[in-house]
DRENTORKOL-3810 file (N, C-alpha, C; in nm, 4 decimals):
REM DRENTORKOL-3810
@n.u->13.7796; n.v->9.4256; n.w->5.7940; ca.u->13.6072; ca.v->9.4153; ca.w->5.7651; c.u->13.5659; c.v->9.5455; c.w->5.7648
@n.u->13.4865; n.v->9.5522; n.w->5.6590; ca.u->13.3994; ca.v->9.6632; ca.w->5.6420; c.u->13.2937; c.v->9.6769; c.w->5.7007
@n.u->13.2251; n.v->9.7920; n.w->5.6864; ca.u->13.0916; ca.v->9.8075; ca.w->5.7234; c.u->12.9712; c.v->9.7816; c.w->5.5877
@n.u->12.8824; n.v->9.7168; n.w->5.6369; ca.u->12.7855; ca.v->9.7185; ca.w->5.5419; c.u->12.7273; c.v->9.8207; c.w->5.4708
@n.u->12.6784; n.v->9.8248; n.w->5.3535; ca.u->12.5943; ca.v->9.9124; ca.w->5.3046; c.u->12.4966; c.v->9.9858; c.w->5.4489
@n.u->12.4313; n.v->10.0868; n.w->5.4386; ca.u->12.3377; ca.v->10.1103; ca.w->5.5686; c.u->12.2475; c.v->10.0627; c.w->5.5521
@n.u->12.1642; n.v->10.0387; n.w->5.3826; ca.u->12.0432; ca.v->10.0099; ca.w->5.3324; c.u->12.0454; c.v->9.8470; c.w->5.4202
@n.u->12.1652; n.v->9.7894; n.w->5.3753; ca.u->12.1434; ca.v->9.6352; ca.w->5.4422; c.u->12.1364; c.v->9.6482; c.w->5.6143
@n.u->12.1837; n.v->9.7186; n.w->5.6973; ca.u->12.1941; ca.v->9.7302; ca.w->5.8299; c.u->12.0281; c.v->9.7606; c.w->5.8269
@n.u->11.9720; n.v->9.8444; n.w->5.7868; ca.u->11.8161; ca.v->9.8402; ca.w->5.8293; c.u->11.7114; c.v->9.7364; c.w->5.8189
@n.u->11.7593; n.v->9.7005; n.w->5.6921; ca.u->11.6833; ca.v->9.5834; ca.w->5.6656; c.u->11.7252; c.v->9.4368; c.w->5.7275
@n.u->11.8281; n.v->9.4462; n.w->5.7897; ca.u->11.8541; ca.v->9.3645; ca.w->5.9026; c.u->11.8283; c.v->9.3447; c.w->6.0346
@n.u->11.8315; n.v->9.4609; n.w->6.1015; ca.u->11.8216; ca.v->9.4967; ca.w->6.2213; c.u->11.6673; c.v->9.6030; c.w->6.2149
@n.u->11.6444; n.v->9.6521; n.w->6.0993; ca.u->11.5029; ca.v->9.6787; ca.w->6.1331; c.u->11.3720; c.v->9.6504; c.w->6.2466
@n.u->11.3434; n.v->9.5204; n.w->6.1753; ca.u->11.2492; ca.v->9.4734; ca.w->6.3193; c.u->11.2640; c.v->9.4508; c.w->6.4408
@n.u->11.3873; n.v->9.4446; n.w->6.4423; ca.u->11.4684; ca.v->9.3806; ca.w->6.6174; c.u->11.4352; c.v->9.5291; c.w->6.6596
@n.u->11.4837; n.v->9.6243; n.w->6.5821; ca.u->11.4608; ca.v->9.7778; ca.w->6.6518; c.u->11.3231; c.v->9.7961; c.w->6.6374
@n.u->11.2301; n.v->9.7883; n.w->6.5963; ca.u->11.0740; ca.v->9.8085; ca.w->6.5761; c.u->11.0628; c.v->9.7077; c.w->6.7330
@n.u->11.0325; n.v->9.6045; n.w->6.7050; ca.u->11.0256; ca.v->9.4981; ca.w->6.8448; c.u->11.0392; c.v->9.5941; c.w->6.9912
@n.u->11.1971; n.v->9.6794; n.w->6.9531; ca.u->11.1906; ca.v->9.7384; ca.w->7.1131; c.u->11.1159; c.v->9.8348; c.w->7.1440
@n.u->11.1094; n.v->9.9221; n.w->7.0413; ca.u->11.0631; ca.v->10.0267; ca.w->7.0351; c.u->10.8989; c.v->9.9968; c.w->7.0970
@n.u->10.8597; n.v->9.9214; n.w->7.0167; ca.u->10.7262; ca.v->9.8801; ca.w->7.0370; c.u->10.6711; c.v->9.8064; c.w->7.1826
@n.u->10.7866; n.v->9.7722; n.w->7.2620; ca.u->10.7982; ca.v->9.7144; ca.w->7.3918; c.u->10.7598; c.v->9.8166; c.w->7.4650
@n.u->10.8683; n.v->9.9221; n.w->7.4074; ca.u->10.8313; ca.v->10.0483; ca.w->7.5398; c.u->10.7128; c.v->10.1207; c.w->7.5321
@n.u->10.6736; n.v->10.1633; n.w->7.3888; ca.u->10.5730; ca.v->10.2458; ca.w->7.3722; c.u->10.4552; c.v->10.2067; c.w->7.2505
@n.u->10.3701; n.v->10.3013; n.w->7.2546; ca.u->10.2531; ca.v->10.2736; ca.w->7.1812; c.u->10.2574; c.v->10.2664; c.w->7.0340
@n.u->10.2024; n.v->10.1675; n.w->6.9542; ca.u->10.2323; ca.v->10.1461; ca.w->6.8152; c.u->10.3056; c.v->10.3178; c.w->6.7277
@n.u->10.2333; n.v->10.3975; n.w->6.7389; ca.u->10.2618; ca.v->10.5054; ca.w->6.6680; c.u->10.3685; c.v->10.5668; c.w->6.7073
@n.u->10.3932; n.v->10.5924; n.w->6.8235; ca.u->10.4863; ca.v->10.6299; ca.w->6.9132; c.u->10.6417; c.v->10.5755; c.w->6.9138
@n.u->10.5808; n.v->10.4313; n.w->6.8699; ca.u->10.7014; ca.v->10.3536; ca.w->6.8206; c.u->10.7755; c.v->10.3651; c.w->6.7115
@n.u->10.6836; n.v->10.4011; n.w->6.6261; ca.u->10.7294; ca.v->10.4002; ca.w->6.4673; c.u->10.7700; c.v->10.5567; c.w->6.4481
@n.u->10.7528; n.v->10.6337; n.w->6.5117; ca.u->10.8212; ca.v->10.7266; ca.w->6.5262; c.u->10.9768; c.v->10.7263; c.w->6.5721
@n.u->10.9796; n.v->10.6555; n.w->6.7131; ca.u->11.1285; ca.v->10.6505; ca.w->6.7522; c.u->11.2241; c.v->10.5147; c.w->6.6609
@n.u->11.1561; n.v->10.4613; n.w->6.5881; ca.u->11.2003; ca.v->10.3871; ca.w->6.4887; c.u->11.2763; c.v->10.4630; c.w->6.3820
@n.u->11.2042; n.v->10.5463; n.w->6.3589; ca.u->11.2740; ca.v->10.6585; ca.w->6.2302; c.u->11.3458; c.v->10.7616; c.w->6.2670
@n.u->11.3434; n.v->10.7812; n.w->6.4138; ca.u->11.4411; ca.v->10.8480; ca.w->6.4984; c.u->11.6038; c.v->10.7620; c.w->6.5084
@n.u->11.5598; n.v->10.6566; n.w->6.5406; ca.u->11.6618; ca.v->10.5614; ca.w->6.5764; c.u->11.7931; c.v->10.5382; c.w->6.4240
@n.u->11.7030; n.v->10.5278; n.w->6.3227; ca.u->11.7902; ca.v->10.4874; ca.w->6.2203; c.u->11.8474; c.v->10.6670; c.w->6.1527
@n.u->11.7681; n.v->10.7834; n.w->6.1544; ca.u->11.8395; ca.v->10.8731; ca.w->6.1089; c.u->11.9339; c.v->10.8968; c.w->6.1936
@n.u->11.9746; n.v->10.9205; n.w->6.3523; ca.u->12.0449; ca.v->10.8951; ca.w->6.4227; c.u->12.1788; c.v->10.8404; c.w->6.4020
@n.u->12.1268; n.v->10.7105; n.w->6.3737; ca.u->12.2220; ca.v->10.5854; ca.w->6.3379; c.u->12.2824; c.v->10.6463; c.w->6.1931
@n.u->12.2156; n.v->10.6881; n.w->6.0804; ca.u->12.2503; ca.v->10.7208; ca.w->5.9770; c.u->12.3599; c.v->10.8138; c.w->5.9643
@n.u->12.3331; n.v->10.9238; n.w->6.0634; ca.u->12.4466; ca.v->11.0157; ca.w->6.0779; c.u->12.5941; c.v->10.9986; c.w->6.1545
@n.u->12.5703; n.v->10.8741; n.w->6.2222; ca.u->12.6726; ca.v->10.8120; ca.w->6.3156; c.u->12.7285; c.v->10.7031; c.w->6.2053
@n.u->12.6602; n.v->10.6362; n.w->6.1347; ca.u->12.7402; ca.v->10.5184; ca.w->6.0874; c.u->12.8789; c.v->10.5114; c.w->6.0445
@n.u->12.8827; n.v->10.6146; n.w->5.9435; ca.u->12.9888; ca.v->10.6323; ca.w->5.8598; c.u->13.1405; c.v->10.6307; c.w->5.9925
@n.u->13.1292; n.v->10.6448; n.w->6.1142; ca.u->13.2317; ca.v->10.6940; ca.w->6.2030; c.u->13.2164; c.v->10.5690; c.w->6.3022
@n.u->13.1478; n.v->10.4406; n.w->6.2766; ca.u->13.1304; ca.v->10.3373; ca.w->6.3722; c.u->13.2601; c.v->10.2424; c.w->6.3445
@n.u->13.2977; n.v->10.1903; n.w->6.4406; ca.u->13.4290; ca.v->10.0888; ca.w->6.4083; c.u->13.3592; c.v->9.9738; c.w->6.3468
@n.u->13.4399; n.v->9.9428; n.w->6.2329; ca.u->13.4265; ca.v->9.8193; ca.w->6.1736; c.u->13.3736; c.v->9.7130; c.w->6.2827
@n.u->13.4121; n.v->9.6671; n.w->6.3770; ca.u->13.4499; ca.v->9.5765; ca.w->6.4684; c.u->13.2998; c.v->9.6046; c.w->6.5460
@n.u->13.2192; n.v->9.7052; n.w->6.5436; ca.u->13.1427; ca.v->9.7341; ca.w->6.6734; c.u->13.0276; c.v->9.6153; c.w->6.6357
@n.u->12.9640; n.v->9.5905; n.w->6.7207; ca.u->12.8271; ca.v->9.4950; ca.w->6.7443; c.u->12.7082; c.v->9.5940; c.w->6.6894
@n.u->12.6759; n.v->9.5918; n.w->6.5632; ca.u->12.5610; ca.v->9.6677; ca.w->6.4931; c.u->12.3929; c.v->9.6920; c.w->6.5809
@n.u->12.4253; n.v->9.5395; n.w->6.5984; ca.u->12.2829; ca.v->9.5002; ca.w->6.6850; c.u->12.2900; c.v->9.5806; c.w->6.8407
@n.u->12.3869; n.v->9.5909; n.w->6.9098; ca.u->12.3868; ca.v->9.6481; ca.w->7.0082; c.u->12.3728; c.v->9.7862; c.w->7.0052
@n.u->12.4401; n.v->9.8549; n.w->6.9170; ca.u->12.4536; ca.v->9.9719; ca.w->6.8966; c.u->12.3333; c.v->10.0353; c.w->6.8532
@n.u->12.2313; n.v->9.9669; n.w->6.7773; ca.u->12.1209; ca.v->10.0052; ca.w->6.7124; c.u->12.0336; c.v->10.0234; c.w->6.8310
@n.u->12.0572; n.v->9.8983; n.w->6.9753; ca.u->11.9385; ca.v->9.9093; ca.w->7.0180; c.u->11.9804; c.v->10.0046; c.w->7.1599
@n.u->12.1082; n.v->10.0429; n.w->7.1721; ca.u->12.1175; ca.v->10.1305; ca.w->7.2723; c.u->12.0377; c.v->10.2702; c.w->7.2157
@n.u->12.0944; n.v->10.3035; n.w->7.0701; ca.u->12.0092; ca.v->10.4379; ca.w->7.0421; c.u->11.8589; c.v->10.3993; c.w->7.0588
@n.u->11.7910; n.v->10.2770; n.w->6.9873; ca.u->11.6649; ca.v->10.2827; ca.w->7.0306; c.u->11.6000; c.v->10.3063; c.w->7.1475
@n.u->11.6800; n.v->10.2121; n.w->7.2605; ca.u->11.6396; ca.v->10.2771; ca.w->7.3934; c.u->11.6283; c.v->10.4047; c.w->7.4163
@n.u->11.7394; n.v->10.4872; n.w->7.3720; ca.u->11.7135; ca.v->10.6431; ca.w->7.4155; c.u->11.6390; c.v->10.6826; c.w->7.3535
@n.u->11.6150; n.v->10.6621; n.w->7.1860; ca.u->11.5032; ca.v->10.7593; ca.w->7.1820; c.u->11.3758; c.v->10.7436; c.w->7.2043
@n.u->11.3369; n.v->10.5838; n.w->7.2528; ca.u->11.1981; ca.v->10.5568; ca.w->7.3234; c.u->11.2236; c.v->10.6366; c.w->7.4629
@n.u->11.2783; n.v->10.6335; n.w->7.5640; ca.u->11.3264; ca.v->10.7243; ca.w->7.6598; c.u->11.2625; c.v->10.8657; c.w->7.6241
@n.u->11.3272; n.v->10.9181; n.w->7.5141; ca.u->11.3280; ca.v->11.0743; ca.w->7.4797; c.u->11.1469; c.v->11.0886; c.w->7.4702
@n.u->11.0965; n.v->10.9796; n.w->7.3802; ca.u->10.9555; ca.v->10.9468; ca.w->7.3451; c.u->10.8326; c.v->10.9438; c.w->7.4756
@n.u->10.8910; n.v->10.8936; n.w->7.5564; ca.u->10.8145; ca.v->10.8734; ca.w->7.6898; c.u->10.8158; c.v->11.0047; c.w->7.7651
@n.u->10.9353; n.v->11.0460; n.w->7.7803; ca.u->10.9749; ca.v->11.2138; ca.w->7.8341; c.u->10.8603; c.v->11.3039; c.w->7.7676
@n.u->10.8608; n.v->11.3138; n.w->7.6214; ca.u->10.7984; ca.v->11.3835; ca.w->7.5545; c.u->10.6461; c.v->11.3708; c.w->7.5680
@n.u->10.6179; n.v->11.2528; n.w->7.5761; ca.u->10.4665; ca.v->11.2320; ca.w->7.6044; c.u->10.3974; c.v->11.2923; c.w->7.7528
@n.u->10.4980; n.v->11.2431; n.w->7.8632; ca.u->10.4761; ca.v->11.2780; ca.w->8.0027; c.u->10.4625; c.v->11.4490; c.w->7.9718
@n.u->10.4920; n.v->11.5166; n.w->7.8745; ca.u->10.4959; ca.v->11.6543; ca.w->7.9150; c.u->10.4045; c.v->11.6886; c.w->7.8460
@n.u->10.3063; n.v->11.6374; n.w->7.7781; ca.u->10.1795; ca.v->11.7032; ca.w->7.6676; c.u->10.0481; c.v->11.6286; c.w->7.7928
@n.u->9.9495; n.v->11.7107; n.w->7.7476; ca.u->9.8062; ca.v->11.6398; ca.w->7.7697; c.u->9.7887; c.v->11.5151; c.w->7.7188
@n.u->9.6970; n.v->11.4511; n.w->7.8068; ca.u->9.6861; ca.v->11.2969; ca.w->7.6891; c.u->9.5064; c.v->11.3723; c.w->7.6571
@n.u->9.4914; n.v->11.2942; n.w->7.5128; ca.u->9.3764; ca.v->11.3589; ca.w->7.4414; c.u->9.2697; c.v->11.2425; c.w->7.5423
@n.u->9.1409; n.v->11.2948; n.w->7.5179; ca.u->9.0530; ca.v->11.2069; ca.w->7.5984; c.u->8.9909; c.v->11.1124; c.w->7.4940
@n.u->9.0146; n.v->11.0997; n.w->7.3809; ca.u->8.9580; ca.v->11.0009; ca.w->7.3162; c.u->9.0953; c.v->10.9213; c.w->7.2148
@n.u->9.0774; n.v->10.8110; n.w->7.2113; ca.u->9.2065; ca.v->10.7475; ca.w->7.1540; c.u->9.1667; c.v->10.6942; c.w->7.0343
@n.u->9.2726; n.v->10.6833; n.w->6.9359; ca.u->9.2187; ca.v->10.6139; ca.w->6.8261; c.u->9.2916; c.v->10.5013; c.w->6.8283
@n.u->9.1915; n.v->10.3801; n.w->6.7267; ca.u->9.2939; ca.v->10.2723; ca.w->6.7089; c.u->9.4001; c.v->10.2908; c.w->6.6358
@n.u->9.5486; n.v->10.1729; n.w->6.6956; ca.u->9.6450; ca.v->10.2099; ca.w->6.6302; c.u->9.6401; c.v->10.0857; c.w->6.5187
@n.u->9.7317; n.v->10.1100; n.w->6.4393; ca.u->9.7149; ca.v->10.0333; ca.w->6.2895; c.u->9.8715; c.v->10.0208; c.w->6.2653
@n.u->9.9317; n.v->9.8946; n.w->6.2775; ca.u->10.0914; ca.v->9.8818; ca.w->6.2326; c.u->10.1117; c.v->9.8719; c.w->6.1051
@n.u->10.1995; n.v->9.9331; n.w->6.0869; ca.u->10.2628; ca.v->9.9476; ca.w->5.9405; c.u->10.3496; c.v->9.8788; c.w->5.9010
@n.u->10.4110; n.v->9.8121; n.w->6.0139; ca.u->10.5158; ca.v->9.7309; ca.w->5.9539; c.u->10.5212; c.v->9.5918; c.w->6.0252
@n.u->10.5172; n.v->9.4655; n.w->5.9655; ca.u->10.5110; ca.v->9.3459; ca.w->6.0538; c.u->10.6615; c.v->9.3172; c.w->6.0727
@n.u->10.6829; n.v->9.3122; n.w->6.2504; ca.u->10.7956; ca.v->9.2891; ca.w->6.3342; c.u->10.7868; c.v->9.1835; c.w->6.4363
@n.u->10.6723; n.v->9.0973; n.w->6.3902; ca.u->10.6860; ca.v->8.9790; ca.w->6.4800; c.u->10.5679; c.v->8.9848; c.w->6.5990
@n.u->10.5371; n.v->9.1324; n.w->6.6446; ca.u->10.4565; ca.v->9.1440; ca.w->6.7267; c.u->10.3143; c.v->9.1785; c.w->6.6841
@n.u->10.1966; n.v->9.1111; n.w->6.7538; ca.u->10.0860; ca.v->9.1440; ca.w->6.6884; c.u->10.0313; c.v->9.2448; c.w->6.7647
@n.u->9.9770; n.v->9.3679; n.w->6.6762; ca.u->9.9538; ca.v->9.4988; ca.w->6.7721; c.u->9.7906; c.v->9.4689; c.w->6.8372
@n.u->9.7421; n.v->9.3722; n.w->6.7776; ca.u->9.5851; ca.v->9.3145; ca.w->6.8794; c.u->9.6393; c.v->9.2554; c.w->6.9675
@n.u->9.7415; n.v->9.1883; n.w->7.0153; ca.u->9.7925; ca.v->9.1216; ca.w->7.1112; c.u->9.7950; c.v->9.2504; c.w->7.2284
@n.u->9.7148; n.v->9.2761; n.w->7.2677; ca.u->9.7130; ca.v->9.3969; ca.w->7.3648; c.u->9.7607; c.v->9.3218; c.w->7.5253
@n.u->9.7613; n.v->9.2101; n.w->7.5491; ca.u->9.7579; ca.v->9.1866; ca.w->7.6555; c.u->9.9459; c.v->9.1431; c.w->7.6537
@n.u->9.9932; n.v->9.1160; n.w->7.5511; ca.u->10.1239; ca.v->9.0597; ca.w->7.5719; c.u->10.2179; c.v->9.2237; c.w->7.5660
@n.u->10.1569; n.v->9.3019; n.w->7.5228; ca.u->10.2111; ca.v->9.4550; ca.w->7.4911; c.u->10.1896; c.v->9.5399; c.w->7.6053
@n.u->10.0450; n.v->9.5059; n.w->7.6805; ca.u->10.0543; ca.v->9.5760; ca.w->7.8218; c.u->10.1480; c.v->9.4685; c.w->7.9153
@n.u->10.1522; n.v->9.3672; n.w->7.9427; ca.u->10.2350; ca.v->9.2828; ca.w->8.0224; c.u->10.3765; c.v->9.3324; c.w->8.0033
@n.u->10.4374; n.v->9.3552; n.w->7.8882; ca.u->10.5702; ca.v->9.3971; ca.w->7.8494; c.u->10.5936; c.v->9.5436; c.w->7.9278
@n.u->10.4948; n.v->9.6230; n.w->7.8779; ca.u->10.4704; ca.v->9.7614; ca.w->7.9637; c.u->10.4879; c.v->9.7719; c.w->8.0819
@n.u->10.4153; n.v->9.6342; n.w->8.1656; ca.u->10.4364; ca.v->9.6544; ca.w->8.3498; c.u->10.5488; c.v->9.6186; c.w->8.4030
@n.u->10.6397; n.v->9.6022; n.w->8.2966; ca.u->10.7720; ca.v->9.5719; ca.w->8.3481; c.u->10.8591; c.v->9.7141; c.w->8.3815
@n.u->10.9297; n.v->9.6880; n.w->8.4593; ca.u->11.0315; ca.v->9.8249; ca.w->8.4564; c.u->11.1157; c.v->9.8520; c.w->8.3271
@n.u->11.1636; n.v->9.9353; n.w->8.3210; ca.u->11.1932; ca.v->9.9872; ca.w->8.1956; c.u->11.3674; c.v->9.8789; c.w->8.1730
@n.u->11.4375; n.v->9.8427; n.w->8.2881; ca.u->11.5578; ca.v->9.7620; ca.w->8.3095; c.u->11.4947; c.v->9.6174; c.w->8.2498
@n.u->11.3688; n.v->9.5951; n.w->8.3140; ca.u->11.3048; ca.v->9.4409; ca.w->8.2695; c.u->11.3108; c.v->9.4484; c.w->8.1303
@n.u->11.2695; n.v->9.5337; n.w->8.0770; ca.u->11.1629; ca.v->9.5184; ca.w->7.9527; c.u->11.3051; c.v->9.5227; c.w->7.8578
@n.u->11.3805; n.v->9.5960; n.w->7.8891; ca.u->11.5004; ca.v->9.6201; ca.w->7.7778; c.u->11.5655; c.v->9.4728; c.w->7.8178
@n.u->11.5987; n.v->9.4527; n.w->7.9185; ca.u->11.6866; ca.v->9.2853; ca.w->7.9147; c.u->11.5700; c.v->9.1801; c.w->7.9017
@n.u->11.4580; n.v->9.1431; n.w->7.9090; ca.u->11.3865; ca.v->9.0614; ca.w->7.8497; c.u->11.3723; c.v->9.0749; c.w->7.7081
@n.u->11.3569; n.v->9.1645; n.w->7.6029; ca.u->11.3292; ca.v->9.1749; ca.w->7.4745; c.u->11.4458; c.v->9.1739; c.w->7.4269
@n.u->11.5571; n.v->9.2277; n.w->7.4461; ca.u->11.6818; ca.v->9.1993; ca.w->7.4180; c.u->11.7674; c.v->9.0670; c.w->7.4264
@n.u->11.7298; n.v->8.9827; n.w->7.5206; ca.u->11.7918; ca.v->8.8581; ca.w->7.5460; c.u->11.6850; c.v->8.7550; c.w->7.4802
@n.u->11.6068; n.v->8.7622; n.w->7.5250; ca.u->11.4665; ca.v->8.6603; ca.w->7.4987; c.u->11.4331; c.v->8.6777; c.w->7.3605
@n.u->11.4167; n.v->8.7968; n.w->7.3205; ca.u->11.3463; ca.v->8.7968; ca.w->7.1991; c.u->11.4178; c.v->8.8282; c.w->7.0964
@n.u->11.5451; n.v->8.9266; n.w->7.1273; ca.u->11.6754; ca.v->8.9477; ca.w->6.9904; c.u->11.7770; c.v->8.8571; c.w->7.0222
@n.u->11.8040; n.v->8.7559; n.w->7.1235; ca.u->11.9132; ca.v->8.6686; ca.w->7.1418; c.u->12.0483; c.v->8.7436; c.w->7.2035
@n.u->12.0130; n.v->8.8661; n.w->7.2227; ca.u->12.1586; ca.v->8.9297; ca.w->7.2584; c.u->12.2100; c.v->8.8883; c.w->7.3930
@n.u->12.3556; n.v->8.8398; n.w->7.4091; ca.u->12.4027; ca.v->8.7682; ca.w->7.5454; c.u->12.4215; c.v->8.8702; c.w->7.6533
@n.u->12.4068; n.v->8.8174; n.w->7.7456; ca.u->12.3698; ca.v->8.9317; ca.w->7.8831; c.u->12.4815; c.v->9.0099; c.w->7.8644
@n.u->12.6300; n.v->9.0143; n.w->7.8190; ca.u->12.7633; ca.v->9.0821; ca.w->7.8364; c.u->12.6723; c.v->9.2027; c.w->7.7000
@n.u->12.6149; n.v->9.1713; n.w->7.6309; ca.u->12.5775; ca.v->9.3417; ca.w->7.5157; c.u->12.4082; c.v->9.3583; c.w->7.6185
@n.u->12.3337; n.v->9.2854; n.w->7.6855; ca.u->12.2332; ca.v->9.3655; ca.w->7.7490; c.u->12.3024; c.v->9.4754; c.w->7.8141
@n.u->12.4015; n.v->9.4250; n.w->7.9277; ca.u->12.4791; ca.v->9.4948; ca.w->7.9688; c.u->12.4976; c.v->9.6129; c.w->7.9468
@n.u->12.5564; n.v->9.6179; n.w->7.8290; ca.u->12.5820; ca.v->9.7353; ca.w->7.7418; c.u->12.4799; c.v->9.8453; c.w->7.7415
@n.u->12.3758; n.v->9.7792; n.w->7.7026; ca.u->12.2239; ca.v->9.8637; ca.w->7.6987; c.u->12.1899; c.v->9.9083; c.w->7.8117
@n.u->12.1950; n.v->9.8657; n.w->7.9130; ca.u->12.1834; ca.v->9.8915; ca.w->8.0418; c.u->12.2405; c.v->9.9855; c.w->8.1411
@n.u->12.3809; n.v->9.9847; n.w->8.0741; ca.u->12.4712; ca.v->10.0589; ca.w->8.1678; c.u->12.5092; c.v->9.9722; c.w->8.2871
@n.u->12.5189; n.v->9.8570; n.w->8.2605; ca.u->12.5347; ca.v->9.7518; ca.w->8.3842; c.u->12.6365; c.v->9.6456; c.w->8.3679
@n.u->12.6570; n.v->9.5580; n.w->8.4418; ca.u->12.7240; ca.v->9.4599; ca.w->8.4471; c.u->12.6328; c.v->9.3147; c.w->8.3903
@n.u->12.7316; n.v->9.2104; n.w->8.3444; ca.u->12.6331; ca.v->9.0981; ca.w->8.2840; c.u->12.5253; c.v->9.0428; c.w->8.3920
@n.u->12.5609; n.v->9.0085; n.w->8.5441; ca.u->12.4796; ca.v->8.9650; ca.w->8.6109; c.u->12.3825; c.v->9.0359; c.w->8.6541
@n.u->12.3783; n.v->9.1908; n.w->8.6459; ca.u->12.2848; ca.v->9.2751; ca.w->8.6733; c.u->12.1483; c.v->9.2479; c.w->8.5430
@n.u->12.2263; n.v->9.2548; n.w->8.4208; ca.u->12.1703; ca.v->9.2429; ca.w->8.3277; c.u->12.0502; c.v->9.1017; c.w->8.3127
@n.u->12.1078; n.v->9.0108; n.w->8.3856; ca.u->12.0676; ca.v->8.8537; ca.w->8.3643; c.u->11.9403; c.v->8.8646; c.w->8.4967
@n.u->12.0005; n.v->8.9195; n.w->8.6127; ca.u->11.8652; ca.v->8.9108; ca.w->8.7058; c.u->11.7654; c.v->8.9937; c.w->8.6777
@n.u->11.7888; n.v->9.1358; n.w->8.5401; ca.u->11.6817; ca.v->9.2061; ca.w->8.5230; c.u->11.5770; c.v->9.1195; c.w->8.4156
@n.u->11.6551; n.v->9.0549; n.w->8.3438; ca.u->11.5695; ca.v->8.9443; ca.w->8.2692; c.u->11.5056; c.v->8.8405; c.w->8.3352
@n.u->11.5842; n.v->8.7911; n.w->8.4428; ca.u->11.5074; ca.v->8.6837; ca.w->8.5242; c.u->11.3886; c.v->8.7593; c.w->8.5884
@n.u->11.3909; n.v->8.8754; n.w->8.6856; ca.u->11.2863; ca.v->8.9506; ca.w->8.7179; c.u->11.1812; c.v->8.9742; c.w->8.6443
@n.u->11.2030; n.v->9.0087; n.w->8.5133; ca.u->11.1139; ca.v->9.0555; ca.w->8.4156; c.u->11.0145; c.v->8.9071; c.w->8.3404
@n.u->11.0808; n.v->8.7940; n.w->8.3632; ca.u->11.0221; ca.v->8.7161; ca.w->8.3095; c.u->10.9429; c.v->8.6025; c.w->8.3986
@n.u->10.9791; n.v->8.6517; n.w->8.5345; ca.u->10.8978; ca.v->8.5566; ca.w->8.6417; c.u->10.7651; c.v->8.6536; c.w->8.6564
@n.u->10.8045; n.v->8.8053; n.w->8.6257; ca.u->10.6597; ca.v->8.8914; ca.w->8.6477; c.u->10.5969; c.v->8.8432; c.w->8.5213
@n.u->10.6456; n.v->8.8259; n.w->8.4181; ca.u->10.5765; ca.v->8.8191; ca.w->8.2822; c.u->10.4592; c.v->8.6686; c.w->8.3363
@n.u->10.5521; n.v->8.5641; n.w->8.3889; ca.u->10.4740; ca.v->8.4409; ca.w->8.4091; c.u->10.3794; c.v->8.4427; c.w->8.5205
@n.u->10.4040; n.v->8.5300; n.w->8.6299; ca.u->10.3021; ca.v->8.5610; ca.w->8.7121; c.u->10.1915; c.v->8.6022; c.w->8.6415
@n.u->10.1638; n.v->8.7086; n.w->8.5408; ca.u->10.1038; ca.v->8.8212; ca.w->8.4973; c.u->10.0051; c.v->8.7092; c.w->8.4385
@n.u->10.0275; n.v->8.6426; n.w->8.3404; ca.u->9.9858; ca.v->8.4901; ca.w->8.2624; c.u->9.9296; c.v->8.3904; c.w->8.3473
@n.u->9.9832; n.v->8.3720; n.w->8.4552; ca.u->9.9194; ca.v->8.2544; ca.w->8.5267; c.u->9.8097; c.v->8.2970; c.w->8.5813
@n.u->9.8532; n.v->8.4507; n.w->8.6145; ca.u->9.7037; ca.v->8.5139; ca.w->8.7012; c.u->9.5805; c.v->8.4952; c.w->8.6022
@n.u->9.6243; n.v->8.5420; n.w->8.4893; ca.u->9.5020; ca.v->8.5282; ca.w->8.3647; c.u->9.4590; c.v->8.4137; c.w->8.3472
@n.u->9.5207; n.v->8.2561; n.w->8.3910; ca.u->9.4750; ca.v->8.1409; ca.w->8.3408; c.u->9.3588; c.v->8.0954; c.w->8.4924
@n.u->9.4191; n.v->8.1947; n.w->8.6090; ca.u->9.3251; ca.v->8.1329; ca.w->8.7121; c.u->9.2347; c.v->8.1859; c.w->8.7257
END
């Protein structure tokens, strides 16, 4: 089995990677993390094993790039005024749905990755465990805790 051309990998997995980045970062930072993810992936792709799970591999890279962006942002002062963010790519998440994005950002990093990877992207808990560098049981627990927190968030808004 040989690897697909990289352009096909970007087309197939690009929206998933952008959703993960947007679940962790504001839109502009998420787009930068998406670009950085695929630049890093392009460099490493020729050496990737043909049997590798490309989705899990890309998700791991994206998670690390998002964490790097968070660290960079935390080292710089925050501007006093904010500019409205405009989505450039349709990844299935409505940038106007700030409540959902804020609810996702209220989760811990582990919960957010587990919820998005499992419930949005459909990765198995064994694959989520690789992303979290933990066990499938811990990935399942993080996803369950994250979903419980999201449900509580929306019940609170309804009440």
